[in-house]
C-alpha positions as CSV (number, residue, x, y, z in Angstrom):
1,M,-1.8,-21.9,-27.8
2,P,-2.1,-19.4,-24.7
3,R,1.2,-17.8,-23.7
4,Y,2.5,-17.5,-20.2
5,Y,5.2,-15.4,-18.5
6,D,7.2,-15.6,-15.4
7,L,6.6,-12.3,-13.4
8,R,9.8,-11.0,-11.8
9,D,10.7,-7.6,-10.5
10,D,13.1,-5.2,-12.0
11,R,16.3,-5.7,-9.9
12,Y,18.1,-2.9,-11.9
13,H,15.4,-0.2,-11.3
14,P,17.5,2.8,-10.4
15,G,17.5,3.5,-6.5
16,R,14.9,0.8,-5.8
17,W,13.9,-0.4,-2.4
18,H,14.7,-3.9,-1.1
19,L,12.2,-5.6,1.0
20,R,13.3,-8.0,3.7
21,S,11.5,-10.9,5.4
22,P,8.1,-10.2,6.9
23,V,7.7,-9.8,10.6
24,D,4.5,-9.7,12.9
25,E,3.5,-6.9,15.1
26,H,6.0,-7.9,17.8
27,G,8.9,-8.0,15.2
28,R,9.0,-11.8,15.0
29,E,9.8,-13.2,11.7
30,V,7.0,-15.2,10.1
31,S,7.4,-18.2,7.8
32,P,7.8,-17.0,4.3
33,W,7.2,-20.3,2.6
34,Q,3.3,-20.1,3.4
35,F,3.1,-17.4,0.7
36,T,4.4,-19.8,-2.1
37,E,2.3,-22.8,-1.5
38,G,-0.8,-22.0,-3.6
39,R,-3.6,-22.0,-0.9
40,W,-5.8,-19.6,0.8
41,L,-4.4,-18.1,4.0
42,E,-6.1,-16.8,7.1
43,R,-5.2,-13.4,8.4
44,Q,-2.4,-13.5,10.8
45,G,-2.5,-10.0,12.3
46,L,-0.5,-7.2,11.0
47,L,2.5,-8.1,8.9
48,R,5.4,-5.7,8.2
49,F,8.2,-5.6,5.8
50,P,11.6,-4.0,6.8
51,V,13.2,-2.2,4.0
52,K,17.0,-2.3,3.6
53,P,18.4,-0.4,1.7
54,D,15.6,2.0,1.5
55,G,14.7,3.5,-1.9
56,V,12.2,3.9,-4.7
57,E,8.8,2.2,-4.1
58,L,7.9,-0.3,-6.7
59,D,4.4,-1.4,-7.7
60,F,5.7,-5.0,-7.9
61,S,8.6,-6.2,-6.1
62,W,9.9,-9.5,-4.6
63,A,10.7,-9.3,-0.8
64,A,13.0,-12.1,0.7
65,F,12.0,-15.6,-0.2
66,N,10.2,-14.6,-3.4
67,I,7.3,-13.0,-1.7
68,P,5.5,-10.7,-4.2
69,V,4.6,-7.4,-2.6
70,V,2.3,-5.1,-4.5
71,S,0.7,-1.6,-4.4
72,S,-3.0,-0.8,-4.5
73,R,-2.6,0.1,-8.3
74,F,-1.4,-3.7,-8.9
75,V,-4.5,-5.0,-7.1
76,Q,-6.8,-2.7,-9.0
77,V,-5.5,-4.4,-12.2
78,F,-6.3,-7.8,-10.9
79,E,-9.8,-6.5,-9.7
80,H,-10.5,-5.0,-13.1
81,L,-9.6,-8.4,-14.9
82,G,-11.9,-10.3,-12.3
83,L,-9.1,-12.5,-11.2
84,E,-10.1,-14.7,-8.3
85,E,-6.8,-16.9,-8.4
86,A,-5.1,-14.6,-5.9
87,Q,-5.6,-13.3,-2.6
88,F,-4.2,-10.0,-1.2
89,L,-3.0,-9.8,2.2
90,S,-2.7,-6.2,3.5
91,V,0.8,-5.5,5.0
92,Q,2.8,-2.5,6.0
93,V,6.1,-1.5,4.5
94,E,8.6,0.2,6.8
95,N,8.8,4.0,6.3
96,H,6.6,3.7,3.2
97,P,2.8,4.7,4.1
98,G,0.0,3.6,1.6
99,S,-1.5,0.2,0.7
100,W,0.7,-2.6,0.3
101,F,-0.2,-6.2,-0.1
102,I,1.3,-9.7,-0.4
103,L,0.1,-11.3,-3.6
104,N,-0.8,-14.9,-2.6
105,T,-1.4,-17.2,-5.5
106,L,-4.0,-19.9,-4.9
107,R,-3.3,-22.3,-7.5
108,T,-0.4,-24.6,-8.3
109,F,0.0,-26.8,-11.3
110,R,2.4,-29.7,-12.4
111,C,3.3,-27.9,-15.6
112,I,7.0,-27.6,-16.0
113,D,8.1,-29.1,-19.4
114,D,11.4,-30.7,-18.4
115,A,12.2,-31.6,-22.0
116,R,11.8,-27.9,-23.2
117,C,13.7,-26.5,-20.1
118,E,17.4,-25.8,-20.6
119,E,17.9,-27.7,-17.4
120,A,15.6,-29.4,-14.8
121,Q,17.2,-31.2,-11.9
122,Y,15.3,-32.9,-9.1
123,W,16.3,-33.5,-5.4
124,R,17.5,-37.1,-5.0
125,P,17.9,-39.1,-1.7
126,E,21.6,-38.8,-1.9
127,D,21.4,-35.1,-1.6
128,G,20.6,-35.5,2.1
129,Q,17.3,-33.6,2.2
130,P,14.5,-36.1,2.3
131,E,11.8,-33.6,2.5
132,K,12.7,-32.2,-0.9
133,V,13.1,-35.5,-2.8
134,G,11.2,-35.4,-6.1
135,R,10.9,-31.5,-6.3
136,Y,13.0,-29.4,-8.5
137,Q,16.4,-28.6,-7.3
138,S,17.2,-26.4,-10.3
139,V,15.3,-25.1,-13.4
140,V,17.1,-23.1,-15.9
141,G,15.2,-21.7,-19.0
142,L,11.7,-22.5,-17.5
143,R,9.2,-23.7,-20.0
144,I,5.7,-24.9,-19.1
145,D,3.0,-27.2,-20.9
146,P,0.1,-24.6,-21.2
147,T,-2.3,-27.6,-21.5
148,K,-1.7,-28.5,-18.0
149,V,-2.7,-25.2,-16.4
150,E,-6.6,-25.5,-16.9
151,G,-6.6,-21.9,-18.2
152,A,-5.4,-20.3,-15.0
153,R,-4.2,-16.7,-15.3
154,V,-2.0,-16.5,-12.2
155,F,-0.3,-19.5,-10.5
156,R,2.9,-21.1,-9.3
157,P,4.5,-24.3,-11.0
158,W,4.4,-27.4,-8.7
159,G,8.0,-27.9,-7.2
160,W,9.4,-24.8,-8.4
161,S,7.8,-22.0,-6.3
162,I,10.1,-19.3,-6.9
163,A,8.4,-18.8,-10.1
164,L,5.0,-16.8,-10.4
165,L,3.3,-17.2,-13.7
166,I,0.8,-15.2,-15.4
167,S,-1.2,-15.3,-18.6
168,E,-0.6,-13.1,-21.5
169,D,-3.8,-11.0,-20.9
170,V,-2.6,-10.3,-17.3
171,K,0.9,-9.2,-18.6
172,E,-0.6,-6.8,-21.2
173,A,-3.0,-5.3,-18.5
174,L,0.0,-4.6,-16.2
175,E,2.0,-3.0,-19.0
176,R,-0.8,-0.7,-19.9
177,E,-1.2,0.5,-16.5
178,G,2.5,1.4,-16.5
179,L,3.2,-0.1,-13.2
180,T,6.8,0.0,-11.8
181,G,8.7,-3.0,-11.1
182,P,7.3,-6.0,-13.1
183,R,9.5,-7.8,-15.7
184,F,8.3,-10.6,-17.9
185,T,10.0,-13.7,-19.3
186,E,7.9,-15.9,-21.6
187,V,7.8,-19.6,-20.4
């Protein structure tokens, strides 16, 4: 059975930077949710990430709202693996020259295995947020059913878009490259 991992950033990396919400070339915030929907996005002009507090650059880090921002080294790993399940949108990071990208996953699967998770709770009508009814409100100890992901190598689970999942071969390639920032939890 293939193994999958939740890709997170290293919140405990000494002196690390912290990326905020993306803004356009006029300094206006853009909707962060579009980067978690699992669909191709058309270029929107130049996006920039403010950094506060500033610090050490990471090859992989979460910006606000679980937007993965990656370095060109990270992109090269995906290109070397021939992954076409992700889109890389060029961005700027305030006071950090270089090539930076949003990692936009292009696939979403109904794959969370509620019975194997420590906890899986759904939004209900009585929660007062009708647009969220039927989606996950809380998932603790995330576990997936690998038979439901069609062999995908990078994706987000439907209803719980704060998770970014990768296959074991992608995890191993990122580790071999010695990239800064990624942390992995088997799901």
